[in-house]
C-alpha distance (Angstrom), angle and dihedral (degrees) to the residues before:
residue distance angle dihedral
M1 . . .
K2 3.81 . .
R3 3.80 90.3 .
A4 3.81 91.4 51.6
N5 3.80 90.2 49.6
L6 3.81 90.6 50.5
V7 3.81 91.4 50.1
R8 3.81 91.3 50.4
A9 3.80 91.3 47.7
L10 3.81 92.8 50.6
L11 3.81 90.6 45.8
A12 3.80 91.7 50.5
L13 3.80 91.7 48.1
A14 3.80 92.0 48.7
V15 3.81 93.5 48.6
V16 3.81 93.3 48.4
A17 3.82 93.0 45.4
L18 3.81 91.9 49.4
S19 3.81 90.3 47.1
V20 3.80 91.6 52.0
Y21 3.81 90.6 50.2
L22 3.82 93.4 49.3
T23 3.80 92.1 45.6
V24 3.80 92.6 52.7
S25 3.80 97.9 39.9
T26 3.83 103.1 38.8
S27 3.78 131.4 58.9
P28 3.81 121.0 -146.6
R29 3.79 120.9 -109.6
L30 3.78 105.6 -120.2
G31 3.78 121.8 -151.1
L32 3.77 119.2 -124.7
D33 3.80 90.6 -105.4
L34 3.82 86.8 66.6
R35 3.80 103.7 37.1
G36 3.80 97.8 32.4
G37 3.78 128.8 -115.8
T38 3.78 141.5 100.8
Q39 3.79 132.2 -63.5
I40 3.80 118.2 -164.3
V41 3.80 124.3 -170.8
L42 3.79 116.1 -160.0
E43 3.79 126.9 -170.7
T44 3.79 121.6 -154.5
R45 3.81 118.3 -131.9
D46 3.80 132.3 -157.2
S47 3.80 116.2 -95.8
P48 3.82 128.8 -162.4
T49 3.80 90.1 -99.3
A50 3.82 103.1 34.6
E51 3.78 141.3 34.9
A52 3.80 117.3 -129.4
D53 3.79 94.7 -122.1
R54 3.81 129.4 142.1
E55 3.82 93.2 -82.6
A56 3.80 94.1 49.7
T57 3.80 89.9 47.3
D58 3.81 90.3 52.7
R59 3.81 90.5 52.8
T60 3.78 90.3 48.4
L61 3.79 89.9 49.1
E62 3.81 92.0 56.4
V63 3.79 91.0 51.5
L64 3.80 90.5 48.3
R65 3.80 91.6 48.1
R66 3.80 90.5 62.9
R67 3.78 90.0 48.1
V68 3.80 91.6 50.9
D69 3.80 90.0 50.7
A70 3.80 88.8 52.4
L71 3.82 90.3 57.9
G72 3.81 89.2 68.9
V73 3.82 94.6 -132.3
A74 3.80 114.8 157.6
E75 3.81 114.9 -116.4
P76 3.81 97.9 -6.7
G77 3.78 119.0 -174.2
I78 3.79 128.3 -148.1
A79 3.78 125.9 173.1
R80 3.78 141.0 154.8
S81 3.80 118.2 -108.4
G82 3.76 114.3 -162.3
D83 3.80 118.5 -30.6
N84 3.79 100.9 -49.4
R85 3.78 111.0 19.2
I86 3.79 129.7 92.4
I87 3.81 122.9 -164.0
V88 3.80 116.5 -154.9
E89 3.82 119.4 -169.4
L90 3.80 118.4 -165.7
P91 3.82 111.1 -177.4
G92 3.79 115.2 -151.1
L93 3.81 95.0 11.2
Q94 3.81 107.4 127.9
D95 3.82 99.4 170.0
P96 3.80 108.6 60.4
R97 3.80 95.9 -177.5
E98 3.81 96.6 93.2
A99 3.79 92.7 43.1
A100 3.80 93.4 49.6
E101 3.79 91.0 48.6
V102 3.80 94.3 48.6
L103 3.80 95.5 43.5
G104 3.79 94.3 45.6
R105 3.82 96.6 56.1
T106 3.79 118.7 108.7
A107 3.82 112.0 -111.5
Q108 3.84 113.8 -97.7
L109 3.81 114.4 -153.5
S110 3.81 119.8 177.3
F111 3.84 139.9 167.6
H112 3.84 118.7 -137.3
P113 3.77 137.8 -175.3
V114 3.82 114.1 -118.9
L115 3.80 110.6 -123.8
G116 3.79 96.8 -174.0
I117 3.79 144.6 -75.6
A118 3.80 117.1 -44.1
E119 3.81 114.6 -129.5
E120 3.80 120.8 -127.1
G121 3.80 108.0 -73.7
Q122 3.81 92.6 5.0
K123 3.79 113.5 143.5
A124 3.78 129.0 -151.1
K125 3.81 116.7 -87.4
G126 3.78 122.5 -143.9
K127 3.76 111.5 -40.0
E128 3.79 92.9 -8.0
R129 3.80 123.2 114.4
V130 3.79 128.3 -153.0
L131 3.80 115.1 -148.7
P132 3.82 133.0 156.9
D133 3.80 116.7 -112.5
E134 3.81 126.0 -135.3
S135 3.83 91.6 -73.6
G136 3.81 94.7 45.4
Q137 3.81 96.5 -102.4
R138 3.82 110.5 142.4
L139 3.80 113.5 -120.5
R140 3.81 130.7 -164.6
L141 3.79 107.0 -133.4
G142 3.78 129.0 -164.3
P143 3.83 125.1 -141.1
P144 3.83 115.6 -63.6
E145 3.80 115.3 -86.2
L146 3.83 94.8 -165.5
T147 3.80 138.3 -0.7
G148 3.76 139.1 -142.9
A149 3.79 89.9 -88.1
E150 3.83 88.1 75.5
V151 3.81 94.3 52.3
E152 3.80 112.7 101.5
D153 3.79 99.3 -177.1
A154 3.80 143.6 -20.7
E155 3.78 124.6 -158.3
A156 3.80 137.8 175.8
Q157 3.81 113.4 -128.0
I158 3.80 138.6 171.6
D159 3.82 125.0 -132.3
Q160 3.80 99.6 -123.2
Q161 3.82 94.7 174.0
T162 3.81 101.2 54.2
G163 3.80 98.2 19.8
G164 3.78 88.8 -126.9
G165 3.78 92.8 149.9
W166 3.78 131.6 -123.7
F167 3.83 124.8 -19.6
V168 3.81 137.6 167.6
T169 3.80 124.2 -120.6
I170 3.81 119.6 -154.3
D171 3.82 122.1 -163.1
L172 3.79 118.0 -161.4
R173 3.77 131.5 -160.9
G174 3.80 139.1 -156.6
K175 3.78 115.4 -14.3
G176 3.74 89.9 -3.3
K177 3.82 91.9 78.5
D178 3.82 93.3 59.5
A179 3.80 92.9 39.4
W180 3.81 91.0 53.1
A181 3.81 91.8 48.7
E182 3.81 90.4 51.4
L183 3.82 93.6 45.9
T184 3.80 94.8 49.0
G185 3.82 91.4 40.9
Q186 3.80 91.3 57.8
A187 3.83 91.5 46.9
A188 3.83 91.1 48.9
C189 3.82 89.8 63.0
S190 3.81 90.1 70.2
P191 3.81 119.6 81.8
A192 3.82 122.0 -101.8
G193 3.80 112.3 -81.1
D194 3.79 93.2 24.7
P195 3.83 111.1 125.9
K196 3.82 88.1 -133.5
R197 3.81 88.9 67.1
R198 3.83 88.1 68.1
V199 3.81 129.8 90.4
A200 3.81 118.8 -148.6
I201 3.81 120.8 -142.6
V202 3.82 108.1 -159.0
L203 3.80 127.1 -167.0
D204 3.80 118.1 -174.0
D205 3.83 93.5 -19.6
K206 3.81 93.2 -48.3
V207 3.81 126.7 107.9
I208 3.79 106.3 -126.3
S209 3.83 95.2 174.4
S210 3.82 136.5 2.6
P211 3.83 107.5 -177.8
Q212 3.82 125.3 179.3
V213 3.77 118.7 -118.0
D214 3.80 110.7 -105.7
P215 3.87 115.8 -103.1
S216 3.80 89.6 -121.0
V217 3.80 91.7 67.1
G218 3.81 112.9 98.1
C219 3.81 124.4 -126.4
D220 3.82 112.1 -97.8
V221 3.82 88.7 2.6
G222 3.76 101.3 78.8
I223 3.79 129.4 172.3
T224 3.78 109.2 -37.1
G225 3.79 132.9 -173.4
G226 3.80 96.6 59.8
S227 3.80 95.8 -94.3
T228 3.79 129.6 96.9
Q229 3.78 141.7 166.7
I230 3.79 130.1 -133.2
T231 3.79 109.3 -153.8
G232 3.78 132.2 -178.0
S233 3.77 141.4 114.8
F234 3.79 92.6 -48.1
S235 3.77 123.0 163.5
Q236 3.78 116.5 -145.7
E237 3.79 92.2 -100.8
E238 3.83 93.1 47.3
A239 3.79 92.4 50.1
K240 3.80 92.9 48.0
E241 3.80 92.1 47.2
L242 3.81 92.4 50.7
A243 3.80 90.8 48.0
L244 3.80 91.5 49.8
L245 3.79 91.8 49.1
V246 3.79 94.1 48.8
D247 3.79 92.3 43.8
G248 3.79 91.9 44.3
G249 3.76 90.6 54.1
A250 3.76 89.6 46.5
L251 3.78 95.1 50.9
P252 3.80 105.5 31.6
V253 3.77 115.0 177.1
P254 3.77 119.2 -158.2
V255 3.81 116.8 -107.6
E256 3.79 125.7 -149.5
L257 3.78 125.2 -157.1
I258 3.82 105.2 -125.6
E259 3.81 101.5 162.2
Q260 3.77 136.4 22.0
R261 3.80 127.6 174.2
T262 3.78 125.3 -178.1
V263 3.80 122.0 -177.9
G264 3.78 125.5 -176.2
P265 3.80 117.3 -126.1
T266 3.82 91.5 -122.6
L267 3.80 92.6 61.2
G268 3.80 91.5 49.0
K269 3.81 92.7 49.8
E270 3.79 91.9 48.1
A271 3.82 91.1 47.9
I272 3.80 92.2 52.9
E273 3.80 92.5 48.0
A274 3.81 92.9 45.5
S275 3.80 93.3 48.1
A276 3.80 91.4 45.9
W277 3.80 91.5 52.4
A278 3.79 90.5 45.6
A279 3.80 90.0 51.5
V280 3.81 93.4 47.9
I281 3.79 96.2 44.8
G282 3.79 95.2 39.4
T283 3.80 92.7 47.4
L284 3.82 91.8 46.7
L285 3.81 92.3 50.8
T286 3.79 91.3 46.0
A287 3.80 91.5 48.9
L288 3.81 91.9 49.3
F289 3.79 89.9 48.9
I290 3.80 96.3 52.1
V291 3.83 90.4 44.2
F292 3.81 88.6 53.0
V293 3.80 91.9 49.0
Y294 3.83 101.7 38.4
R295 3.82 101.6 23.2
L296 3.82 111.9 -161.4
L297 3.79 94.6 7.7
G298 3.79 88.1 47.7
F299 3.80 89.4 54.8
L300 3.81 90.1 51.5
A301 3.80 89.1 49.0
A302 3.81 88.6 52.3
V303 3.81 89.2 53.7
A304 3.80 89.2 49.5
L305 3.81 88.4 48.3
A306 3.80 89.6 57.2
C307 3.80 88.3 49.7
Y308 3.81 88.3 50.2
G309 3.79 90.5 57.0
L310 3.80 90.3 49.1
I311 3.82 93.4 48.0
S312 3.79 96.0 46.8
Y313 3.82 92.2 47.6
A314 3.81 91.2 48.4
A315 3.80 91.1 49.2
L316 3.78 89.5 50.5
V317 3.80 94.4 54.6
A318 3.84 93.2 38.8
L319 3.81 91.8 56.4
G320 3.80 90.9 46.7
A321 3.80 89.8 -124.9
T322 3.78 116.9 169.1
L323 3.78 113.1 -115.7
T324 3.81 109.8 -139.3
L325 3.79 133.3 178.4
P326 3.83 94.1 -97.0
G327 3.80 86.3 41.6
L328 3.79 89.7 59.1
A329 3.79 88.1 51.8
G330 3.79 90.0 50.5
F331 3.79 89.9 50.2
V332 3.81 91.7 52.1
L333 3.81 92.8 43.0
A334 3.80 92.6 51.9
I335 3.82 88.3 60.2
G336 3.79 88.8 65.1
M337 3.79 91.6 45.6
A338 3.81 90.7 50.2
V339 3.79 88.6 65.6
D340 3.81 90.8 62.3
A341 3.80 95.9 72.1
N342 3.82 91.6 50.8
V343 3.80 91.2 48.2
L344 3.80 91.4 50.7
V345 3.81 91.3 51.3
F346 3.81 95.4 45.8
E347 3.80 93.6 47.3
R348 3.80 90.8 51.0
A349 3.81 89.2 47.7
R350 3.81 89.7 53.1
E351 3.79 90.2 52.3
E352 3.80 92.8 47.8
Y353 3.80 92.2 48.2
A354 3.82 90.8 50.9
A355 3.81 91.8 45.8
R356 3.81 90.2 53.1
G357 3.78 91.9 53.7
G358 3.78 95.1 -109.9
R359 3.81 94.9 -56.1
S360 3.82 130.3 125.3
L361 3.79 105.1 20.3
R362 3.79 92.0 -173.3
T363 3.80 93.3 52.8
A364 3.80 91.0 48.3
V365 3.81 90.5 53.9
T366 3.82 92.3 47.4
E367 3.79 91.0 49.9
G368 3.79 89.5 46.9
F369 3.80 90.4 59.3
R370 3.81 92.0 45.3
N371 3.80 96.2 47.6
A372 3.80 94.4 45.2
L373 3.81 94.3 49.8
S374 3.82 98.0 88.5
A375 3.81 93.9 48.2
I376 3.83 90.9 47.2
A377 3.79 92.4 48.8
D378 3.81 95.2 45.9
S379 3.80 95.1 45.6
N380 3.81 93.1 48.0
I381 3.79 93.5 46.5
T382 3.80 90.6 54.3
T383 3.81 89.7 50.7
L384 3.81 90.1 49.5
L385 3.80 89.3 53.2
A386 3.81 89.9 57.2
A387 3.82 91.9 45.5
G388 3.81 91.1 49.2
L389 3.80 91.1 52.3
L390 3.80 89.4 53.3
F391 3.79 90.3 54.6
F392 3.81 95.5 48.8
F393 3.80 100.1 38.8
A394 3.80 105.7 28.1
S395 3.77 126.5 79.8
G396 3.78 138.3 -148.0
P397 3.81 120.6 -1.1
V398 3.83 93.6 -9.6
R399 3.79 88.3 71.5
G400 3.79 87.5 64.3
F401 3.79 88.9 59.5
G402 3.81 90.1 57.3
V403 3.81 91.1 50.0
T404 3.81 96.6 48.6
L405 3.81 92.2 42.8
S406 3.82 90.3 52.8
I407 3.80 91.5 48.6
G408 3.80 89.8 46.5
V409 3.81 93.5 52.3
L410 3.81 92.9 50.3
A411 3.80 91.8 44.8
S412 3.81 90.9 50.0
M413 3.80 90.6 55.7
V414 3.81 90.7 51.4
S415 3.79 89.7 46.7
A416 3.81 95.6 49.5
L417 3.79 102.3 34.5
V418 3.80 99.2 37.9
I419 3.81 113.1 19.8
T420 3.81 98.2 33.5
R421 3.79 90.7 44.2
V422 3.81 93.3 50.9
L423 3.81 91.8 49.8
V424 3.81 95.3 43.3
E425 3.82 95.6 46.6
F426 3.79 90.8 47.4
V427 3.81 92.8 51.2
T428 3.81 96.9 42.7
A429 3.82 89.9 51.7
R430 3.79 90.4 63.2
Q431 3.80 115.0 103.6
A432 3.81 92.9 -137.1
I433 3.80 91.3 57.0
R434 3.80 94.5 45.3
K435 3.80 89.0 55.7
R436 3.84 90.4 51.5
P437 3.83 105.7 40.4
A438 3.80 91.1 160.2
V439 3.83 91.4 75.9
T440 3.81 91.8 60.4
G441 3.81 96.1 66.5
V442 3.82 90.1 -131.9
A443 3.79 98.6 87.5
G444 3.84 92.8 76.0
V445 3.78 127.1 58.2
G446 3.80 93.3 -135.2
R447 3.78 131.7 -115.3
V448 3.78 96.8 -89.2
R449 3.80 92.2 51.2
E450 3.80 90.6 43.5
W451 3.80 91.6 53.5
I452 3.82 92.1 47.2
T453 3.79 93.4 45.8
E454 3.79 92.7 51.9
R455 3.82 94.6 49.5
Q456 3.84 101.7 30.1
P457 3.84 94.0 -162.9
D458 3.79 115.5 -155.5
L459 3.78 98.3 -133.5
M460 3.79 94.7 168.8
R461 3.79 93.6 56.4
H462 3.81 86.7 87.6
G463 3.80 96.1 37.5
R464 3.79 94.6 139.1
R465 3.79 91.0 52.4
W466 3.80 89.3 55.6
L467 3.79 89.5 50.0
A468 3.81 90.4 49.8
A469 3.82 89.7 52.4
S470 3.81 90.1 51.0
V471 3.81 91.2 49.4
A472 3.81 89.5 50.3
A473 3.82 90.2 52.1
V474 3.80 90.2 51.4
V475 3.82 91.8 48.7
L476 3.81 90.3 50.8
A477 3.81 90.7 49.0
V478 3.81 93.8 47.9
S479 3.82 90.2 48.5
G480 3.81 88.0 55.1
I481 3.79 90.0 53.1
A482 3.82 90.5 48.3
V483 3.82 96.8 44.0
R484 3.80 102.9 36.0
G485 3.80 99.3 25.1
L486 3.79 125.8 -148.0
D487 3.79 121.6 -70.1
F488 3.79 98.4 -142.6
G489 3.78 114.5 -159.5
V490 3.77 123.6 -122.3
E491 3.83 89.9 -94.9
F492 3.79 91.0 68.5
T493 3.82 101.1 34.3
G494 3.78 102.2 37.2
G495 3.77 122.2 -128.7
R496 3.76 134.7 97.4
L497 3.80 131.6 -64.5
I498 3.80 121.6 -170.7
E499 3.79 125.0 -177.3
Y500 3.79 119.7 -158.1
S501 3.79 131.8 -167.5
T502 3.81 110.4 -146.9
A503 3.79 132.7 -164.0
A504 3.83 91.0 -128.2
P505 3.82 128.7 29.3
V506 3.80 114.0 -91.7
D507 3.79 121.6 -147.8
P508 3.84 108.3 -128.0
E509 3.83 92.5 -141.1
E510 3.80 91.5 51.6
A511 3.81 90.8 47.4
R512 3.80 90.8 48.0
S513 3.81 91.3 53.8
A514 3.81 92.8 46.1
L515 3.79 91.8 50.4
A516 3.81 91.1 48.6
E517 3.80 89.6 54.3
A518 3.82 89.0 48.4
G519 3.80 90.3 57.2
F520 3.81 102.3 -90.2
P521 3.82 104.3 104.5
R522 3.83 93.8 155.7
A523 3.79 95.7 54.1
V524 3.81 114.4 128.9
V525 3.81 110.0 -144.2
Q526 3.80 123.5 -167.4
A527 3.79 134.6 170.0
S528 3.81 115.1 -121.7
G529 3.77 114.0 -175.5
E530 3.79 126.6 -22.4
D531 3.81 99.8 -57.0
D532 3.80 102.0 12.0
I533 3.79 127.1 98.6
T534 3.80 131.1 -177.8
V535 3.80 127.9 -148.8
R536 3.81 121.0 -163.0
V537 3.79 123.7 -171.9
D538 3.80 130.7 171.8
E539 3.82 93.7 -129.8
L540 3.79 125.8 12.9
S541 3.80 128.2 160.8
N542 3.79 122.8 -150.7
A543 3.81 90.7 -104.5
E544 3.81 90.7 51.6
A545 3.81 89.9 47.2
A546 3.79 87.9 58.6
E547 3.83 89.4 54.5
V548 3.81 90.5 50.4
A549 3.81 90.1 51.5
E550 3.83 90.7 51.2
T551 3.81 90.8 50.8
I552 3.80 92.4 50.7
E553 3.81 90.8 46.1
E554 3.81 90.8 54.9
L555 3.81 88.6 56.9
G556 3.81 101.8 38.5
G557 3.78 106.3 26.6
D558 3.81 119.7 -131.7
T559 3.80 105.7 25.5
E560 3.79 128.9 -163.9
K561 3.79 123.6 -168.7
V562 3.79 107.3 -126.0
R563 3.79 98.5 -178.7
D564 3.77 139.0 -10.0
E565 3.81 123.7 -162.9
L566 3.79 124.5 -177.1
I567 3.80 119.7 -178.4
G568 3.80 120.9 -178.5
P569 3.82 117.3 -131.0
S570 3.81 92.5 -114.8
L571 3.80 91.4 52.4
G572 3.80 91.1 45.9
D573 3.81 90.3 54.6
E574 3.79 89.8 47.3
L575 3.81 94.1 49.8
R576 3.80 91.8 47.3
R577 3.79 89.9 49.6
N578 3.81 91.7 46.7
A579 3.80 90.7 50.1
L580 3.81 90.9 56.1
I581 3.80 90.6 45.2
A582 3.81 90.4 49.9
L583 3.81 91.5 52.5
G584 3.80 92.5 46.1
V585 3.79 93.7 47.3
A586 3.81 90.4 45.7
L587 3.80 91.8 55.6
A588 3.81 93.0 44.7
A589 3.82 94.7 45.2
Q590 3.79 93.4 47.8
M591 3.81 92.4 48.1
L592 3.80 92.1 48.2
Y593 3.80 92.6 48.3
L594 3.80 93.3 47.6
A595 3.79 92.5 45.5
I596 3.82 89.3 53.9
R597 3.80 95.5 44.0
F598 3.80 96.4 39.7
R599 3.84 129.9 1.5
W600 3.78 131.2 -53.6
T601 3.81 89.2 -112.4
F602 3.80 90.8 57.2
G603 3.80 91.6 46.1
A604 3.80 93.3 49.9
A605 3.81 91.7 46.8
A606 3.83 92.9 49.0
V607 3.81 92.2 48.4
A608 3.80 91.1 48.4
A609 3.81 88.5 52.1
M610 3.82 88.6 49.8
A611 3.78 91.3 51.9
H612 3.81 88.4 49.1
D613 3.83 90.3 53.2
V614 3.80 93.3 46.9
L615 3.81 94.2 50.3
V616 3.81 93.7 44.5
L617 3.81 92.5 49.5
I618 3.82 93.3 47.5
G619 3.80 89.9 45.9
V620 3.81 92.8 51.8
F621 3.81 90.4 51.1
A622 3.81 89.0 48.5
W623 3.82 91.9 52.8
L624 3.83 90.8 46.2
G625 3.82 93.0 46.9
K626 3.81 91.8 -124.6
P627 3.84 119.3 158.6
I628 3.79 120.8 -99.4
D629 3.81 100.3 -142.0
G630 3.79 140.9 139.1
V631 3.81 93.4 -74.1
F632 3.81 89.4 52.5
L633 3.81 88.7 51.5
A634 3.82 88.6 55.0
A635 3.81 90.1 51.0
L636 3.80 92.0 46.1
L637 3.79 94.4 53.2
T638 3.80 89.5 45.7
V639 3.81 89.4 53.6
I640 3.80 88.2 52.3
G641 3.78 89.4 54.4
Y642 3.80 91.8 46.5
S643 3.80 92.7 47.8
V644 3.79 92.3 52.1
N645 3.79 89.0 44.1
D646 3.80 90.4 60.1
S647 3.80 93.5 43.5
V648 3.82 91.2 49.1
V649 3.81 92.0 54.5
V650 3.82 91.3 51.3
F651 3.81 95.2 44.3
D652 3.80 91.7 45.2
R653 3.81 88.2 58.2
V654 3.82 90.7 44.2
R655 3.79 90.3 54.0
E656 3.78 91.6 48.9
L657 3.81 95.9 47.9
W658 3.80 95.3 41.6
G659 3.78 92.0 48.2
A660 3.81 90.0 52.7
D661 3.81 93.4 48.9
R662 3.81 110.3 24.0
K663 3.82 94.3 171.3
T664 3.82 95.5 62.8
P665 3.85 113.6 98.9
F666 3.77 111.8 -100.3
A667 3.82 94.0 -123.5
K668 3.80 91.1 58.0
V669 3.81 91.6 46.7
A670 3.81 90.7 50.2
N671 3.80 91.8 49.4
T672 3.82 91.1 51.1
A673 3.80 90.8 48.5
I674 3.80 91.5 53.4
L675 3.79 92.5 48.6
Q676 3.81 91.6 49.6
T677 3.83 93.5 49.5
V678 3.82 97.2 45.1
P679 3.85 93.7 90.3
R680 3.79 90.4 53.9
T681 3.82 91.1 46.6
V682 3.81 92.7 50.0
N683 3.81 95.3 46.4
T684 3.82 95.3 43.8
G685 3.79 92.5 45.3
L686 3.80 92.6 50.9
G687 3.82 90.6 48.5
A688 3.82 91.2 53.3
L689 3.82 91.9 43.6
F690 3.82 91.1 58.7
I691 3.81 90.6 56.0
L692 3.81 94.9 44.2
A693 3.79 93.5 45.8
A694 3.81 88.7 54.4
L695 3.81 90.0 49.9
A696 3.80 92.4 47.2
V697 3.81 92.9 51.3
L698 3.81 99.6 38.2
G699 3.79 105.9 22.9
G700 3.81 102.0 84.3
D701 3.82 128.4 -124.1
T702 3.81 98.3 -51.2
L703 3.79 96.7 44.5
T704 3.81 91.1 41.8
D705 3.80 90.6 64.1
F706 3.79 89.2 44.1
A707 3.81 92.0 51.9
L708 3.81 91.5 44.3
A709 3.81 90.9 54.0
L710 3.80 91.1 50.7
L711 3.80 93.3 45.6
I712 3.80 89.4 53.9
G713 3.79 90.1 43.6
I714 3.81 93.5 52.7
V715 3.79 92.9 50.5
V716 3.78 93.5 44.9
G717 3.81 92.5 41.6
T718 3.80 92.0 52.0
W719 3.79 89.9 50.9
S720 3.80 94.6 46.5
S721 3.81 95.3 48.9
M722 3.82 90.4 57.3
F723 3.81 104.7 27.2
T724 3.80 103.8 27.7
A725 3.80 109.7 27.6
T726 3.82 96.9 38.8
P727 3.85 98.4 45.7
L728 3.81 89.2 45.5
A729 3.81 90.5 50.4
I730 3.82 88.2 52.4
E731 3.81 90.5 52.8
L732 3.81 92.3 47.5
E733 3.82 93.5 46.6
A734 3.81 89.5 52.1
R735 3.81 87.2 60.8
S736 3.83 96.1 40.5
S737 3.81 124.9 92.7
A738 3.82 94.7 -160.4
P739 3.84 114.4 121.0
P740 3.83 121.4 -115.6
P741 3.82 115.8 -86.9
R742 3.76 120.9 -89.4
K743 3.77 121.2 -104.2
S744 3.79 109.2 -77.7
G745 3.80 95.6 -146.6
K746 3.81 94.8 -118.0
S747 3.76 122.5 135.5
S748 3.75 113.9 -84.3
V749 3.77 114.8 -104.9
A750 3.77 119.6 -130.1
V751 3.77 119.9 178.9
V752 3.80 110.4 -154.8
R753 3.76 121.1 -159.0
P754 3.77 114.9 -122.6
G755 3.77 110.5 -99.4
R756 3.79 92.8 27.9
R757 3.79 122.7 116.8
A758 3.76 117.6 -119.9
E759 3.81 122.5 -177.8
G760 3.78 90.3 -13.2
R761 3.80 96.6 -55.5
R762 3.78 131.8 98.5
V763 3.82 117.2 -123.0
K764 3.78 114.9 -150.8
D765 3.75 133.8 -168.9
H766 3.80 101.8 -113.1
G767 3.75 113.0 -152.9
A768 3.78 134.6 -50.2
Q769 3.79 107.7 -16.3
V770 3.77 125.4 155.3
């Protein structure tokens, strides 16, 4: 035991020390929705000469990379996503019109004769062009003799026989073979070293290579056969890049703009500050609450909670994950969820201490950790399933929420099962603490448990009434969906949404009329905040967006674009389809996991409760007229994880109690399990409510809806775990022939009423405990 404690202590110290180092030495990678800028998603399309596969997309990406560099944006990012999508990030760029125009052009590759060196200040004459070569020397170029359309292939190769290094082979087709022979034949008539003996390869008005024609090539004969080599002191990377550029110009594939997001720097700064304040205030309130409830052990849990924040932040920067606005919300939310594992452990420790008649505080704490392990593991795994689905099926910033939530869940397990345990076992081993068990917060059963124990309400006696109430809630929610409809966000419908901040308030009706007169009769105008207004249109080009901005400015004075989201119709269909797939897979995965870990009846009941929570939450948003967008999807999948979390804790206790006493009717066992888990449910729910209330008040418009969805989800999920999942499990078990589960081997749980003697010693309720 001592060796295990030492290992845990060293592990905790190492994790915290590493986290401190990473936090100090590494800066987080902020998403564009936090630092401001534009993100453009392009999708490659098939052309008559090339298929838009992974290879063609890579060639297109290299061409686009040079174009992005030419925009002069600091720290741009460009990467392939999947086989045929390219994501371009342009920090600080608030007007995406130029970027979209430059990135959307078809690649232009051409081959030119070199007419000589251009003098300083000399301009091009006639059809000539003056461009700098690779070294910056200005060349006079003649008209193009052939273009990229005549290039069949380009490939980087190494001369393995002579060891001559890397070179690039170019294969031509059709008229390009004769044109290349004529171009190189004319250049070969000039002496070696003469600039006219060079051929310039130009991509998008930039010379990417200007090799000299080899001395072995005859004047007016040129390089025949349609194949040539470009040699030089190429490194492997240089040769491959040149080949990609030549080949990319030769096989251009059209690109379509399917998504564009622009966020002003002010919004990002405000979001960071709001989320930081929400995290500080919410964490402080949660820490004060658990200290009030669990006293000394609550204080140690608060210390571990601070370590959790440090660990999860360090993991975020170590993995290079991008921190987005929903990701910040996930980071803050996970703080509240991290409390759950500590609450589970401390409640089990209270039960063990009472069952042992108030003896052996240290053993009670150790057993509390052991008995709570399965519930902690199962509940966190189900949350990870929801977070994983967000990562695979969501798009844009919402993906960041899935990443930070996953990191937060794993960090919370390290915090609760390693750091908290090390601190608690160290403290409870002290003689001074063992003599004063009241200060630990474990020596009393708590007021909620005391009240329940004294009254022993039979909640499941009216199980069918609870089910009827749940069905009524679902009917009311579905009627809201049918009557009010769902206000799908631009992510799911396609179109363009622009939010403006104006100097003076703008009446939405007045703005709607003005936009109709300006040629946008289908524009949807809504007020968002005191001086903010949003405009949503099915189709809107960048030029038309400028007209909309002018119209709003005429009404509201100085106008600043806060955010700009453009989603193509194909992407909107895809996101809507992926959202349905994510929900379906979530339900199936949770049911499968629960059926494996528990019984099929428990799995079916938990999934039914999840479906109840999903429908009720969607129905409430329908009645309130709130948007159903990507951030709502993140909240919805989180609610699914929370709902299963609650059901898992109840069913874990049911399995334990039923396995210990297989002759007791299942309904009575289920009722006892609910009563024993109510203190944990109350304390965990209040801890999460502190965090979400801080987000709702301080988080701004977007995070307010997110927090509202989770607040509703927590309330509904708490109800459904007790009054939907459990009564339904009772009904299913009454129709099942499967035998009760075997004894799990955990310690038996005995709840002792305050004031009652147990094993010759009186157990008292020490202090204010919830």
